[in-house]
C-alpha positions in Angstrom: 35.8 -25.7 -46.3 32.7 -27.9 -46.8 30.2 -27.1 -44.1 27.2 -29.0 -42.3 24.3 -27.1 -41.1 22.5 -28.8 -38.3 19.0 -27.2 -39.0 17.3 -25.8 -42.1 13.2 -25.4 -42.1 13.7 -25.8 -46.0 10.4 -27.5 -46.5 8.3 -24.8 -44.5 9.6 -22.3 -45.9 8.9 -23.6 -49.3 6.0 -25.0 -48.8 3.9 -22.6 -45.8 6.0 -19.9 -46.4 5.4 -20.2 -50.3 9.7 -19.3 -51.4 10.8 -21.0 -54.3 13.9 -21.8 -53.0 15.5 -22.7 -56.6 15.6 -19.2 -57.0 18.8 -17.0 -55.8 18.1 -14.9 -52.3 18.1 -11.8 -53.5 15.1 -12.9 -55.9 13.4 -14.1 -53.5 13.6 -11.4 -51.6 12.6 -8.6 -54.5 9.5 -11.2 -55.2 8.4 -10.2 -51.9 8.7 -6.6 -51.5 5.2 -5.7 -51.0 4.8 -8.9 -49.0 4.0 -9.0 -45.4 4.9 -10.6 -42.3 8.3 -11.5 -40.0 11.0 -12.4 -42.1 10.0 -10.9 -45.7 12.5 -9.6 -48.5 14.9 -10.6 -45.4 15.5 -14.5 -46.4 18.9 -15.7 -46.4 18.8 -19.4 -47.1 18.0 -20.5 -50.8 19.9 -23.0 -52.8 22.2 -21.2 -55.0 23.5 -19.8 -51.7 23.9 -22.8 -50.4 26.1 -23.9 -53.0 28.1 -21.1 -52.7 28.4 -21.5 -49.3 29.6 -25.1 -49.4 26.5 -26.7 -47.3 27.7 -30.1 -48.6 25.2 -31.6 -46.0 22.2 -30.3 -44.2 19.7 -31.1 -42.0 16.1 -30.3 -42.7 13.0 -30.3 -41.2 9.4 -31.6 -40.9 7.4 -29.2 -39.0 3.9 -28.4 -38.0 2.4 -28.4 -34.7 -0.4 -29.8 -32.9 -0.2 -28.0 -30.2 -3.4 -25.9 -29.3 -1.4 -22.6 -29.8 -2.8 -21.9 -33.2 0.0 -20.0 -35.1 -0.9 -19.4 -38.7 1.2 -21.5 -40.8 2.6 -23.5 -37.7 0.1 -24.7 -35.7 -3.0 -27.2 -36.3 -6.3 -28.1 -35.0 -5.9 -31.8 -35.5 -3.1 -34.3 -35.4 -4.1 -35.5 -38.9 -3.8 -32.0 -40.3 0.3 -32.0 -38.5 0.3 -35.5 -40.0 -0.6 -34.5 -43.7 1.2 -31.4 -43.4 4.6 -33.1 -42.5 3.9 -35.7 -45.1 3.5 -32.9 -47.9 7.2 -31.6 -46.6 8.1 -34.9 -46.6 7.0 -35.5 -50.5 9.0 -31.5 -51.6 12.3 -33.0 -50.6 11.8 -36.3 -52.9 10.2 -33.9 -55.3 13.5 -32.2 -55.5 15.5 -35.1 -55.4 14.0 -36.6 -58.6 14.4 -33.1 -60.2 18.1 -33.8 -59.1 18.9 -31.1 -57.4 19.3 -32.6 -53.8 20.3 -36.3 -52.6 18.8 -37.6 -49.5 20.4 -39.1 -47.2 19.8 -42.3 -45.1 22.4 -44.6 -44.9 26.7 -44.6 -44.3 27.4 -45.3 -47.7 25.4 -42.7 -49.5 27.0 -39.9 -46.2 30.3 -41.1 -47.6 29.4 -41.1 -51.2 27.8 -37.2 -50.2 31.1 -35.7 -48.9 33.5 -37.8 -51.4 31.4 -36.1 -54.1 31.9 -32.5 -52.7 35.6 -33.1 -51.7 36.2 -34.4 -55.4 34.6 -31.0 -57.0 36.5 -28.9 -54.3 39.7 -30.3 -55.7 38.3 -29.5 -59.6 39.8 -26.4 -60.3 37.7 -24.3 -62.2 34.6 -26.7 -62.0 31.2 -24.7 -62.0 28.5 -27.9 -61.6 28.4 -28.2 -58.1 27.0 -32.1 -56.9 23.5 -32.2 -55.4 22.4 -31.0 -51.9 22.7 -33.5 -49.2 19.9 -33.6 -47.0 19.2 -35.4 -43.7 15.3 -35.5 -42.8 15.0 -34.7 -39.2 11.3 -33.8 -37.7 11.2 -30.9 -35.0 8.5 -31.3 -32.9 6.8 -35.2 -32.8 3.1 -33.8 -33.1 2.6 -35.4 -36.6 3.4 -38.6 -35.5 0.1 -40.2 -34.8 1.4 -42.8 -32.4 4.6 -44.1 -31.5 3.9 -47.3 -33.1 3.6 -45.6 -36.6 7.6 -44.2 -36.2 8.9 -47.1 -38.2 6.4 -45.8 -41.1 8.2 -42.7 -40.9 12.0 -44.3 -40.7 11.0 -46.0 -44.2 9.8 -42.9 -45.6 13.7 -41.3 -44.7 13.1 -39.8 -41.3 16.2 -40.1 -39.4 16.2 -37.3 -36.3 13.2 -36.3 -34.2 13.1 -33.6 -31.7 10.3 -34.3 -29.3 8.7 -30.9 -29.1 8.8 -27.3 -30.2 7.6 -23.9 -28.2 5.0 -24.8 -25.5 3.5 -28.3 -24.7 3.3 -30.8 -27.3 1.6 -34.3 -27.7 4.9 -35.8 -26.8 6.8 -33.8 -24.2 6.6 -30.0 -22.8 9.1 -28.0 -24.9 10.3 -24.0 -24.6 8.5 -21.9 -22.1 7.0 -24.7 -20.2 7.7 -27.2 -17.2 6.2 -29.7 -18.2 7.9 -33.1 -18.6 7.2 -36.1 -21.1 3.4 -36.8 -21.7 2.0 -40.6 -21.0 2.9 -41.1 -25.3 6.7 -39.3 -24.5 8.0 -42.7 -22.8 7.0 -44.9 -25.8 7.8 -42.4 -28.7 11.8 -42.6 -26.6 11.4 -46.5 -26.7 10.4 -46.9 -30.5 13.5 -44.4 -31.4 16.2 -46.3 -29.7 14.7 -49.7 -31.1 15.0 -48.5 -34.8 18.0 -46.0 -34.4 16.2 -42.6 -34.6 18.9 -40.2 -33.2 16.9 -37.7 -30.3 17.6 -34.2 -30.7 17.1 -32.5 -27.7 16.5 -28.7 -28.6 13.4 -26.9 -27.5 13.0 -29.5 -24.1 12.4 -28.2 -21.0 14.2 -28.8 -18.7 12.2 -31.5 -17.2 11.5 -33.2 -20.8 15.2 -32.8 -21.8 16.4 -35.0 -17.8 13.4 -37.0 -18.4 14.0 -38.3 -21.7 17.6 -39.1 -20.6 16.0 -41.5 -18.1 13.7 -43.6 -21.1 16.2 -43.5 -24.6 19.6 -44.8 -24.9 20.7 -43.7 -28.8 22.7 -41.2 -29.6 22.4 -37.5 -29.0 22.3 -34.1 -30.0 21.1 -30.7 -29.8 20.7 -29.3 -33.5 19.9 -25.9 -32.8 21.0 -24.6 -29.3 23.1 -22.4 -27.6 24.5 -21.4 -23.7 22.9 -20.6 -21.0 25.6 -19.0 -18.9 26.4 -16.3 -22.0 22.6 -16.1 -22.9 20.1 -17.0 -19.4 17.1 -18.1 -20.9 15.1 -21.7 -20.8 15.7 -22.2 -24.8 19.1 -22.6 -24.2 20.9 -25.2 -22.1 23.0 -24.8 -19.1 26.2 -26.1 -18.1 24.8 -29.6 -16.2 22.6 -30.3 -19.6 25.3 -29.5 -21.8 27.9 -31.8 -19.7 25.1 -34.5 -19.8 25.3 -33.7 -24.0 29.3 -34.6 -24.0 29.1 -37.5 -21.2 27.3 -39.6 -24.4 29.7 -38.0 -27.1 27.1 -35.9 -28.3 27.3 -32.6 -30.4 25.9 -28.9 -30.3 24.8 -26.5 -33.0 24.8 -23.5 -32.5 22.0 -21.6 -33.8 22.3 -18.1 -35.4 19.0 -16.1 -34.2 20.1 -13.0 -32.9 18.4 -13.0 -29.2 20.2 -16.5 -28.4 23.3 -15.1 -29.1 23.0 -11.3 -27.0 21.8 -11.2 -23.8 19.1 -9.0 -23.3 18.0 -8.4 -27.0 14.4 -8.1 -28.4 12.8 -9.2 -31.2 11.0 -6.7 -32.9 12.6 -3.7 -30.9 16.4 -4.8 -31.0 18.4 -3.7 -33.6 21.1 -6.3 -35.2 24.0 -3.7 -35.4 25.9 -5.5 -32.1 25.1 -8.8 -33.0 27.8 -10.6 -34.9 29.0 -13.5 -35.8 31.9 -13.5 -33.4 28.9 -14.1 -30.9 28.0 -17.4 -32.7 32.2 -18.4 -32.2 31.6 -17.1 -28.5 29.3 -19.6 -28.0 31.4 -22.5 -30.0 34.3 -21.4 -27.9 31.9 -21.8 -24.2 31.8 -25.4 -25.2 34.9 -26.4 -26.6 36.0 -24.6 -23.1 33.8 -26.6 -20.9 33.6 -29.7 -23.0 37.8 -29.4 -22.7 37.7 -31.0 -26.5 36.5 -29.2 -30.2 34.6 -32.6 -30.3 31.2 -31.3 -29.8 30.7 -27.8 -31.3 29.1 -27.3 -34.8 26.9 -25.3 -36.7 22.9 -25.3 -36.3 22.0 -22.4 -37.9 18.0 -22.1 -37.9 18.8 -19.2 -40.4 15.1 -18.3 -41.7 13.6 -20.4 -38.9 10.8 -17.7 -38.4 12.8 -14.8 -39.1 15.5 -13.2 -41.5 18.1 -10.9 -41.7 16.8 -8.1 -39.5 17.6 -11.3 -36.7 20.6 -13.0 -37.7 24.1 -11.5 -36.9 24.7 -8.2 -39.2 28.0 -9.4 -40.9 25.7 -12.5 -42.2 24.2 -11.6 -45.7 23.0 -15.4 -46.6 24.1 -18.6 -45.6 26.7 -18.6 -47.8 28.6 -16.3 -45.5 28.7 -19.0 -42.9 32.3 -19.3 -44.5 33.0 -16.2 -42.7 33.6 -18.3 -39.2 36.3 -20.6 -40.9 38.4 -17.2 -40.5 37.1 -16.3 -37.0 37.9 -19.6 -35.5 41.5 -19.4 -36.5 42.1 -15.8 -35.4 40.6 -17.3 -31.7 44.1 -19.8 -32.0 42.0 -22.5 -32.9 44.0 -25.2 -35.0 43.0 -26.8 -38.5 41.8 -29.7 -37.5 39.4 -28.5 -34.5 38.0 -25.7 -37.5 37.1 -28.9 -39.6 35.3 -31.0 -36.7 33.4 -27.8 -35.8 32.2 -26.6 -39.8 31.5 -30.2 -40.6 33.0 -33.2 -38.8 31.7 -33.6 -35.6 28.4 -34.3 -37.4 29.8 -36.6 -39.6 31.5 -38.8 -36.4 27.8 -38.5 -34.7 26.1 -39.8 -38.3 28.7 -42.4 -38.7 28.4 -43.6 -35.3 24.6 -43.9 -35.7 24.8 -45.0 -38.9 28.3 -47.4 -38.8 
């Protein structure tokens, strides 16, 4: 089954992490055997495994904070630096497209062509030449946008989805781990987003930012990689009221695969992932479907290799190709075929078609 993944930090891994994603996951792990750092030699995502797992379309990030935290390879002292890094990440995606490895998707025609190409390939028995991977460009944290009026430049260059913030206090809004809401720059940016048709990704919003954003933005919304606070109590997750607000605007939530977001009490750097399995992902999917009363709003947004690797992923997932296991797990829970299709790719497709139709 074709899969759409709502959140992958591919350019950040390739450039800031110096990973050649054209190589297989196993080659990259071998190359990193003597490399120090969290998640090294534990990666799960590379292009060969994405093709094997039928990840025909992904939302891929530009990610360069300017928050003053100065986390290596994540934060930069000035906005001009974060702008330059994000532009470099964007150039990486276009270089991949120039070489024929990927296709950057910016409109409904390109979207339909991408899905049709993968469906045609799936129907060709014995065909080994997969179509290019499809990428929708997103930005995780708006820090690289120098000022709200510059957003149109980013759209011209391919940006289609934008999250205002990440961890900490961003230039436009308070993120995970803060009580802050929108900064003075936030409302003008949201107004520009609505004018330009840029989708709002509410992931990483503080509770205050979440609700203030909805007051200032009337466009289409999503949460690209977010789980349920009722199952794993933490501010990073959304509570039932927030989930209902997304349902009411026909938004979509991509379920994330980070172990601590799946299992209550799981501690980064201390807990083992033996008890964390893909069934816990299905628990969060099921919770959203039960709360909504339908399967229109649950999707996949793995965040695999988002600063971690196999050690912090479900234990029964070796690479991103194992996302196909979710089809059988959902079937065992009693989900109908059409609903499984919606969760695996159809709900993201509906949202993009609404945005670009």
